[in-house]
PDB file as gemmi writes it, atoms N, CA and C in Angstrom:
CRYST1    1.000    1.000    1.000  90.00  90.00  90.00 P 1                      
ATOM      1  N   MET A   1     160.354  20.580  62.417  1.00  0.00           N  
ATOM      2  CA  MET A   1     161.140  19.815  61.484  1.00  0.00           C  
ATOM      3  C   MET A   1     162.630  20.017  61.777  1.00  0.00           C  
ATOM      4  N   VAL A   2     163.349  18.953  61.919  1.00  0.00           N  
ATOM      5  CA  VAL A   2     164.771  18.998  62.235  1.00  0.00           C  
ATOM      6  C   VAL A   2     165.560  18.769  60.963  1.00  0.00           C  
ATOM      7  N   LYS A   3     166.461  19.719  60.687  1.00  0.00           N  
ATOM      8  CA  LYS A   3     167.323  19.561  59.518  1.00  0.00           C  
ATOM      9  C   LYS A   3     168.524  18.721  59.901  1.00  0.00           C  
ATOM     10  N   SER A   4     168.827  17.753  59.098  1.00  0.00           N  
ATOM     11  CA  SER A   4     170.032  16.972  59.369  1.00  0.00           C  
ATOM     12  C   SER A   4     171.214  17.670  58.710  1.00  0.00           C  
ATOM     13  N   HIS A   5     172.297  17.690  59.420  1.00  0.00           N  
ATOM     14  CA  HIS A   5     173.511  18.298  58.886  1.00  0.00           C  
ATOM     15  C   HIS A   5     174.279  17.235  58.121  1.00  0.00           C  
ATOM     16  N   ARG A   6     174.454  17.473  56.855  1.00  0.00           N  
ATOM     17  CA  ARG A   6     175.248  16.555  56.039  1.00  0.00           C  
ATOM     18  C   ARG A   6     176.620  17.160  55.835  1.00  0.00           C  
ATOM     19  N   PRO A   7     177.657  16.418  56.149  1.00  0.00           N  
ATOM     20  CA  PRO A   7     179.003  16.960  55.953  1.00  0.00           C  
ATOM     21  C   PRO A   7     179.292  17.113  54.460  1.00  0.00           C  
ATOM     22  N   PRO A   8     180.191  18.031  54.116  1.00  0.00           N  
ATOM     23  CA  PRO A   8     180.565  18.193  52.721  1.00  0.00           C  
ATOM     24  C   PRO A   8     181.118  16.881  52.164  1.00  0.00           C  
ATOM     25  N   PRO A   9     181.020  16.680  50.854  1.00  0.00           N  
ATOM     26  CA  PRO A   9     181.494  15.434  50.256  1.00  0.00           C  
ATOM     27  C   PRO A   9     183.010  15.278  50.369  1.00  0.00           C  
ATOM     28  N   MET A  10     183.439  14.030  50.392  1.00  0.00           N  
ATOM     29  CA  MET A  10     184.871  13.737  50.412  1.00  0.00           C  
ATOM     30  C   MET A  10     185.368  13.685  48.973  1.00  0.00           C  
ATOM     31  N   ILE A  11     186.528  14.292  48.724  1.00  0.00           N  
ATOM     32  CA  ILE A  11     187.111  14.238  47.392  1.00  0.00           C  
ATOM     33  C   ILE A  11     188.502  13.610  47.491  1.00  0.00           C  
ATOM     34  N   PRO A  12     188.848  12.771  46.525  1.00  0.00           N  
ATOM     35  CA  PRO A  12     190.170  12.135  46.574  1.00  0.00           C  
ATOM     36  C   PRO A  12     191.277  13.131  46.212  1.00  0.00           C  
ATOM     37  N   THR A  13     192.438  12.932  46.810  1.00  0.00           N  
ATOM     38  CA  THR A  13     193.607  13.740  46.453  1.00  0.00           C  
ATOM     39  C   THR A  13     194.558  12.876  45.654  1.00  0.00           C  
ATOM     40  N   LYS A  14     195.494  13.500  45.003  1.00  0.00           N  
ATOM     41  CA  LYS A  14     196.445  12.716  44.224  1.00  0.00           C  
ATOM     42  C   LYS A  14     197.493  12.035  45.108  1.00  0.00           C  
ATOM     43  N   PHE A  15     197.373  12.227  46.419  1.00  0.00           N  
ATOM     44  CA  PHE A  15     198.310  11.622  47.355  1.00  0.00           C  
ATOM     45  C   PHE A  15     197.725  10.393  48.026  1.00  0.00           C  
ATOM     46  N   GLY A  16     196.569   9.940  47.545  1.00  0.00           N  
ATOM     47  CA  GLY A  16     195.970   8.734  48.083  1.00  0.00           C  
ATOM     48  C   GLY A  16     195.047   8.949  49.259  1.00  0.00           C  
ATOM     49  N   GLY A  17     194.862  10.181  49.677  1.00  0.00           N  
ATOM     50  CA  GLY A  17     193.979  10.464  50.796  1.00  0.00           C  
ATOM     51  C   GLY A  17     192.693  11.111  50.322  1.00  0.00           C  
ATOM     52  N   TYR A  18     191.930  11.556  51.266  1.00  0.00           N  
ATOM     53  CA  TYR A  18     190.681  12.241  50.960  1.00  0.00           C  
ATOM     54  C   TYR A  18     190.604  13.523  51.772  1.00  0.00           C  
ATOM     55  N   VAL A  19     189.976  14.519  51.205  1.00  0.00           N  
ATOM     56  CA  VAL A  19     189.773  15.801  51.861  1.00  0.00           C  
ATOM     57  C   VAL A  19     188.306  16.154  51.702  1.00  0.00           C  
ATOM     58  N   ARG A  20     187.719  16.691  52.747  1.00  0.00           N  
ATOM     59  CA  ARG A  20     186.335  17.156  52.638  1.00  0.00           C  
ATOM     60  C   ARG A  20     186.300  18.460  51.867  1.00  0.00           C  
ATOM     61  N   ARG A  21     185.385  18.534  50.925  1.00  0.00           N  
ATOM     62  CA  ARG A  21     185.211  19.774  50.173  1.00  0.00           C  
ATOM     63  C   ARG A  21     184.448  20.753  51.063  1.00  0.00           C  
ATOM     64  N   HIS A  22     185.002  21.916  51.229  1.00  0.00           N  
ATOM     65  CA  HIS A  22     184.363  22.941  52.048  1.00  0.00           C  
ATOM     66  C   HIS A  22     183.890  24.066  51.152  1.00  0.00           C  
ATOM     67  N   PHE A  23     182.832  24.676  51.533  1.00  0.00           N  
ATOM     68  CA  PHE A  23     182.280  25.750  50.746  1.00  0.00           C  
ATOM     69  C   PHE A  23     182.453  27.089  51.454  1.00  0.00           C  
ATOM     70  N   ASP A  24     183.245  27.097  52.502  1.00  0.00           N  
ATOM     71  CA  ASP A  24     183.541  28.334  53.209  1.00  0.00           C  
ATOM     72  C   ASP A  24     184.503  29.154  52.356  1.00  0.00           C  
ATOM     73  N   HIS A  25     184.223  30.429  52.266  1.00  0.00           N  
ATOM     74  CA  HIS A  25     185.098  31.304  51.499  1.00  0.00           C  
ATOM     75  C   HIS A  25     186.129  31.908  52.442  1.00  0.00           C  
ATOM     76  N   LEU A  26     187.359  31.933  51.982  1.00  0.00           N  
ATOM     77  CA  LEU A  26     188.433  32.517  52.763  1.00  0.00           C  
ATOM     78  C   LEU A  26     188.733  33.897  52.215  1.00  0.00           C  
ATOM     79  N   ASP A  27     188.872  34.866  53.108  1.00  0.00           N  
ATOM     80  CA  ASP A  27     189.213  36.208  52.653  1.00  0.00           C  
ATOM     81  C   ASP A  27     190.738  36.370  52.649  1.00  0.00           C  
ATOM     82  N   SER A  28     191.199  37.556  52.270  1.00  0.00           N  
ATOM     83  CA  SER A  28     192.647  37.764  52.149  1.00  0.00           C  
ATOM     84  C   SER A  28     193.365  37.609  53.490  1.00  0.00           C  
ATOM     85  N   ASN A  29     192.729  37.993  54.594  1.00  0.00           N  
ATOM     86  CA  ASN A  29     193.341  37.807  55.911  1.00  0.00           C  
ATOM     87  C   ASN A  29     193.492  36.317  56.226  1.00  0.00           C  
ATOM     88  N   ASP A  30     192.456  35.534  55.931  1.00  0.00           N  
ATOM     89  CA  ASP A  30     192.518  34.085  56.146  1.00  0.00           C  
ATOM     90  C   ASP A  30     193.659  33.473  55.333  1.00  0.00           C  
ATOM     91  N   LEU A  31     193.748  33.870  54.075  1.00  0.00           N  
ATOM     92  CA  LEU A  31     194.789  33.324  53.195  1.00  0.00           C  
ATOM     93  C   LEU A  31     196.182  33.726  53.651  1.00  0.00           C  
ATOM     94  N   ASN A  32     196.322  34.942  54.174  1.00  0.00           N  
ATOM     95  CA  ASN A  32     197.623  35.380  54.692  1.00  0.00           C  
ATOM     96  C   ASN A  32     198.050  34.531  55.880  1.00  0.00           C  
ATOM     97  N   ILE A  33     197.124  34.239  56.774  1.00  0.00           N  
ATOM     98  CA  ILE A  33     197.430  33.390  57.938  1.00  0.00           C  
ATOM     99  C   ILE A  33     197.864  32.004  57.460  1.00  0.00           C  
ATOM    100  N   CYS A  34     197.105  31.446  56.529  1.00  0.00           N  
ATOM    101  CA  CYS A  34     197.433  30.108  56.010  1.00  0.00           C  
ATOM    102  C   CYS A  34     198.778  30.112  55.300  1.00  0.00           C  
ATOM    103  N   GLN A  35     199.070  31.167  54.537  1.00  0.00           N  
ATOM    104  CA  GLN A  35     200.349  31.246  53.826  1.00  0.00           C  
ATOM    105  C   GLN A  35     201.519  31.310  54.801  1.00  0.00           C  
ATOM    106  N   ARG A  36     201.381  32.113  55.844  1.00  0.00           N  
ATOM    107  CA  ARG A  36     202.462  32.199  56.835  1.00  0.00           C  
ATOM    108  C   ARG A  36     202.657  30.863  57.543  1.00  0.00           C  
ATOM    109  N   ALA A  37     201.571  30.181  57.853  1.00  0.00           N  
ATOM    110  CA  ALA A  37     201.678  28.859  58.476  1.00  0.00           C  
ATOM    111  C   ALA A  37     202.375  27.882  57.530  1.00  0.00           C  
ATOM    112  N   LEU A  38     201.971  27.900  56.264  1.00  0.00           N  
ATOM    113  CA  LEU A  38     202.595  27.008  55.283  1.00  0.00           C  
ATOM    114  C   LEU A  38     204.078  27.325  55.131  1.00  0.00           C  
ATOM    115  N   ASP A  39     204.433  28.599  55.092  1.00  0.00           N  
ATOM    116  CA  ASP A  39     205.849  28.977  54.991  1.00  0.00           C  
ATOM    117  C   ASP A  39     206.652  28.406  56.158  1.00  0.00           C  
ATOM    118  N   ARG A  40     206.081  28.430  57.357  1.00  0.00           N  
ATOM    119  CA  ARG A  40     206.749  27.844  58.530  1.00  0.00           C  
ATOM    120  C   ARG A  40     206.958  26.340  58.347  1.00  0.00           C  
ATOM    121  N   VAL A  41     205.915  25.677  57.866  1.00  0.00           N  
ATOM    122  CA  VAL A  41     205.984  24.220  57.651  1.00  0.00           C  
ATOM    123  C   VAL A  41     207.067  23.892  56.626  1.00  0.00           C  
ATOM    124  N   LEU A  42     207.060  24.601  55.499  1.00  0.00           N  
ATOM    125  CA  LEU A  42     208.033  24.322  54.440  1.00  0.00           C  
ATOM    126  C   LEU A  42     209.456  24.550  54.921  1.00  0.00           C  
ATOM    127  N   ALA A  43     209.662  25.603  55.714  1.00  0.00           N  
ATOM    128  CA  ALA A  43     210.997  25.880  56.247  1.00  0.00           C  
ATOM    129  C   ALA A  43     211.424  24.797  57.234  1.00  0.00           C  
ATOM    130  N   LYS A  44     210.511  24.416  58.122  1.00  0.00           N  
ATOM    131  CA  LYS A  44     210.851  23.414  59.142  1.00  0.00           C  
ATOM    132  C   LYS A  44     211.155  22.061  58.524  1.00  0.00           C  
ATOM    133  N   LEU A  45     210.351  21.664  57.532  1.00  0.00           N  
ATOM    134  CA  LEU A  45     210.502  20.339  56.937  1.00  0.00           C  
ATOM    135  C   LEU A  45     211.381  20.342  55.687  1.00  0.00           C  
ATOM    136  N   ASN A  46     211.888  21.520  55.326  1.00  0.00           N  
ATOM    137  CA  ASN A  46     212.771  21.665  54.169  1.00  0.00           C  
ATOM    138  C   ASN A  46     212.115  21.154  52.881  1.00  0.00           C  
ATOM    139  N   PHE A  47     210.860  21.555  52.655  1.00  0.00           N  
ATOM    140  CA  PHE A  47     210.132  21.205  51.432  1.00  0.00           C  
ATOM    141  C   PHE A  47     210.220  22.374  50.455  1.00  0.00           C  
ATOM    142  N   ALA A  48     210.417  22.070  49.187  1.00  0.00           N  
ATOM    143  CA  ALA A  48     210.380  23.107  48.148  1.00  0.00           C  
ATOM    144  C   ALA A  48     208.941  23.573  47.955  1.00  0.00           C  
ATOM    145  N   LYS A  49     208.769  24.858  47.648  1.00  0.00           N  
ATOM    146  CA  LYS A  49     207.418  25.406  47.485  1.00  0.00           C  
ATOM    147  C   LYS A  49     206.643  24.753  46.346  1.00  0.00           C  
ATOM    148  N   ASP A  50     207.347  24.237  45.350  1.00  0.00           N  
ATOM    149  CA  ASP A  50     206.661  23.648  44.197  1.00  0.00           C  
ATOM    150  C   ASP A  50     206.609  22.116  44.258  1.00  0.00           C  
ATOM    151  N   SER A  51     206.819  21.546  45.436  1.00  0.00           N  
ATOM    152  CA  SER A  51     206.826  20.087  45.578  1.00  0.00           C  
ATOM    153  C   SER A  51     205.438  19.537  45.895  1.00  0.00           C  
ATOM    154  N   GLU A  52     205.271  18.250  45.686  1.00  0.00           N  
ATOM    155  CA  GLU A  52     204.018  17.580  46.043  1.00  0.00           C  
ATOM    156  C   GLU A  52     203.784  17.627  47.548  1.00  0.00           C  
ATOM    157  N   GLU A  53     204.870  17.541  48.315  1.00  0.00           N  
ATOM    158  CA  GLU A  53     204.752  17.630  49.774  1.00  0.00           C  
ATOM    159  C   GLU A  53     204.200  18.987  50.196  1.00  0.00           C  
ATOM    160  N   ALA A  54     204.652  20.042  49.524  1.00  0.00           N  
ATOM    161  CA  ALA A  54     204.157  21.383  49.835  1.00  0.00           C  
ATOM    162  C   ALA A  54     202.673  21.502  49.489  1.00  0.00           C  
ATOM    163  N   GLU A  55     202.274  20.924  48.382  1.00  0.00           N  
ATOM    164  CA  GLU A  55     200.869  20.954  47.990  1.00  0.00           C  
ATOM    165  C   GLU A  55     199.995  20.224  49.009  1.00  0.00           C  
ATOM    166  N   GLN A  56     200.472  19.078  49.453  1.00  0.00           N  
ATOM    167  CA  GLN A  56     199.725  18.318  50.454  1.00  0.00           C  
ATOM    168  C   GLN A  56     199.679  19.075  51.785  1.00  0.00           C  
ATOM    169  N   ALA A  57     200.795  19.663  52.192  1.00  0.00           N  
ATOM    170  CA  ALA A  57     200.821  20.436  53.433  1.00  0.00           C  
ATOM    171  C   ALA A  57     199.867  21.624  53.339  1.00  0.00           C  
ATOM    172  N   ALA A  58     199.807  22.273  52.189  1.00  0.00           N  
ATOM    173  CA  ALA A  58     198.894  23.403  52.003  1.00  0.00           C  
ATOM    174  C   ALA A  58     197.441  22.968  52.169  1.00  0.00           C  
ATOM    175  N   ALA A  59     197.109  21.805  51.623  1.00  0.00           N  
ATOM    176  CA  ALA A  59     195.740  21.291  51.758  1.00  0.00           C  
ATOM    177  C   ALA A  59     195.392  21.033  53.217  1.00  0.00           C  
ATOM    178  N   VAL A  60     196.360  20.528  53.982  1.00  0.00           N  
ATOM    179  CA  VAL A  60     196.118  20.256  55.400  1.00  0.00           C  
ATOM    180  C   VAL A  60     195.986  21.562  56.181  1.00  0.00           C  
ATOM    181  N   VAL A  61     196.801  22.553  55.847  1.00  0.00           N  
ATOM    182  CA  VAL A  61     196.693  23.861  56.504  1.00  0.00           C  
ATOM    183  C   VAL A  61     195.290  24.430  56.289  1.00  0.00           C  
ATOM    184  N   ILE A  62     194.826  24.420  55.059  1.00  0.00           N  
ATOM    185  CA  ILE A  62     193.492  24.953  54.746  1.00  0.00           C  
ATOM    186  C   ILE A  62     192.423  24.145  55.477  1.00  0.00           C  
ATOM    187  N   HIS A  63     192.556  22.843  55.459  1.00  0.00           N  
ATOM    188  CA  HIS A  63     191.583  21.976  56.129  1.00  0.00           C  
ATOM    189  C   HIS A  63     191.494  22.305  57.620  1.00  0.00           C  
ATOM    190  N   LEU A  64     192.633  22.392  58.279  1.00  0.00           N  
ATOM    191  CA  LEU A  64     192.639  22.704  59.708  1.00  0.00           C  
ATOM    192  C   LEU A  64     192.099  24.107  59.980  1.00  0.00           C  
ATOM    193  N   TYR A  65     192.441  25.045  59.105  1.00  0.00           N  
ATOM    194  CA  TYR A  65     191.943  26.407  59.276  1.00  0.00           C  
ATOM    195  C   TYR A  65     190.419  26.428  59.188  1.00  0.00           C  
ATOM    196  N   GLN A  66     189.882  25.725  58.217  1.00  0.00           N  
ATOM    197  CA  GLN A  66     188.427  25.671  58.071  1.00  0.00           C  
ATOM    198  C   GLN A  66     187.762  24.940  59.221  1.00  0.00           C  
ATOM    199  N   ARG A  67     188.507  24.100  59.902  1.00  0.00           N  
ATOM    200  CA  ARG A  67     187.988  23.384  61.071  1.00  0.00           C  
ATOM    201  C   ARG A  67     188.132  24.187  62.357  1.00  0.00           C  
ATOM    202  N   GLY A  68     188.715  25.381  62.266  1.00  0.00           N  
ATOM    203  CA  GLY A  68     188.741  26.244  63.440  1.00  0.00           C  
ATOM    204  C   GLY A  68     190.100  26.564  64.018  1.00  0.00           C  
ATOM    205  N   VAL A  69     191.173  25.988  63.490  1.00  0.00           N  
ATOM    206  CA  VAL A  69     192.517  26.315  63.970  1.00  0.00           C  
ATOM    207  C   VAL A  69     192.936  27.590  63.246  1.00  0.00           C  
ATOM    208  N   ARG A  70     192.914  28.716  63.955  1.00  0.00           N  
ATOM    209  CA  ARG A  70     193.126  30.021  63.312  1.00  0.00           C  
ATOM    210  C   ARG A  70     194.476  30.647  63.625  1.00  0.00           C  
ATOM    211  N   ASP A  71     195.258  30.043  64.482  1.00  0.00           N  
ATOM    212  CA  ASP A  71     196.569  30.573  64.851  1.00  0.00           C  
ATOM    213  C   ASP A  71     197.633  29.989  63.924  1.00  0.00           C  
ATOM    214  N   GLU A  72     198.408  30.853  63.278  1.00  0.00           N  
ATOM    215  CA  GLU A  72     199.377  30.360  62.291  1.00  0.00           C  
ATOM    216  C   GLU A  72     200.457  29.472  62.905  1.00  0.00           C  
ATOM    217  N   VAL A  73     200.879  29.776  64.123  1.00  0.00           N  
ATOM    218  CA  VAL A  73     201.899  28.941  64.772  1.00  0.00           C  
ATOM    219  C   VAL A  73     201.315  27.567  65.088  1.00  0.00           C  
ATOM    220  N   ARG A  74     200.119  27.545  65.615  1.00  0.00           N  
ATOM    221  CA  ARG A  74     199.447  26.269  65.931  1.00  0.00           C  
ATOM    222  C   ARG A  74     199.234  25.448  64.671  1.00  0.00           C  
ATOM    223  N   LEU A  75     198.811  26.100  63.592  1.00  0.00           N  
ATOM    224  CA  LEU A  75     198.633  25.402  62.310  1.00  0.00           C  
ATOM    225  C   LEU A  75     199.948  24.752  61.878  1.00  0.00           C  
ATOM    226  N   ALA A  76     201.021  25.530  61.930  1.00  0.00           N  
ATOM    227  CA  ALA A  76     202.324  25.016  61.499  1.00  0.00           C  
ATOM    228  C   ALA A  76     202.780  23.847  62.364  1.00  0.00           C  
ATOM    229  N   VAL A  77     202.570  23.954  63.662  1.00  0.00           N  
ATOM    230  CA  VAL A  77     202.973  22.873  64.569  1.00  0.00           C  
ATOM    231  C   VAL A  77     202.196  21.601  64.248  1.00  0.00           C  
ATOM    232  N   LEU A  78     200.884  21.729  64.066  1.00  0.00           N  
ATOM    233  CA  LEU A  78     200.066  20.549  63.786  1.00  0.00           C  
ATOM    234  C   LEU A  78     200.433  19.888  62.466  1.00  0.00           C  
ATOM    235  N   VAL A  79     200.630  20.693  61.429  1.00  0.00           N  
ATOM    236  CA  VAL A  79     200.968  20.137  60.112  1.00  0.00           C  
ATOM    237  C   VAL A  79     202.363  19.526  60.138  1.00  0.00           C  
ATOM    238  N   SER A  80     203.312  20.206  60.765  1.00  0.00           N  
ATOM    239  CA  SER A  80     204.686  19.685  60.841  1.00  0.00           C  
ATOM    240  C   SER A  80     204.721  18.375  61.625  1.00  0.00           C  
ATOM    241  N   ALA A  81     203.979  18.313  62.709  1.00  0.00           N  
ATOM    242  CA  ALA A  81     203.960  17.099  63.529  1.00  0.00           C  
ATOM    243  C   ALA A  81     203.350  15.932  62.769  1.00  0.00           C  
ATOM    244  N   ALA A  82     202.387  16.216  61.936  1.00  0.00           N  
ATOM    245  CA  ALA A  82     201.735  15.160  61.153  1.00  0.00           C  
ATOM    246  C   ALA A  82     202.629  14.661  60.026  1.00  0.00           C  
ATOM    247  N   ARG A  83     203.563  15.497  59.573  1.00  0.00           N  
ATOM    248  CA  ARG A  83     204.403  15.162  58.424  1.00  0.00           C  
ATOM    249  C   ARG A  83     205.731  14.512  58.798  1.00  0.00           C  
ATOM    250  N   GLY A  84     206.182  14.711  60.011  1.00  0.00           N  
ATOM    251  CA  GLY A  84     207.475  14.124  60.340  1.00  0.00           C  
ATOM    252  C   GLY A  84     208.138  14.801  61.514  1.00  0.00           C  
ATOM    253  N   PRO A  85     209.349  14.354  61.857  1.00  0.00           N  
ATOM    254  CA  PRO A  85     210.054  14.891  63.028  1.00  0.00           C  
ATOM    255  C   PRO A  85     210.472  16.326  62.878  1.00  0.00           C  
TER     256      PRO A  85                                                      
END                                                                             
């Protein structure tokens, strides 16, 4: 019997996009990597930490991390490139 892999459901964001809901748990080391990547993105793009842009960037950082991008510099580069010059 072959099990079919069903991707996690898509959930809407308040920014008009969709994000896949993941059930992977992140530990404190994972969160530290994501936080450092997000801090780089916010500094590069001059986003306030409490802005909608920062919230959206954080969601993308987590999404990419869960997809296997584990290097904080690479995460920041990918998110920054997706957001603007």
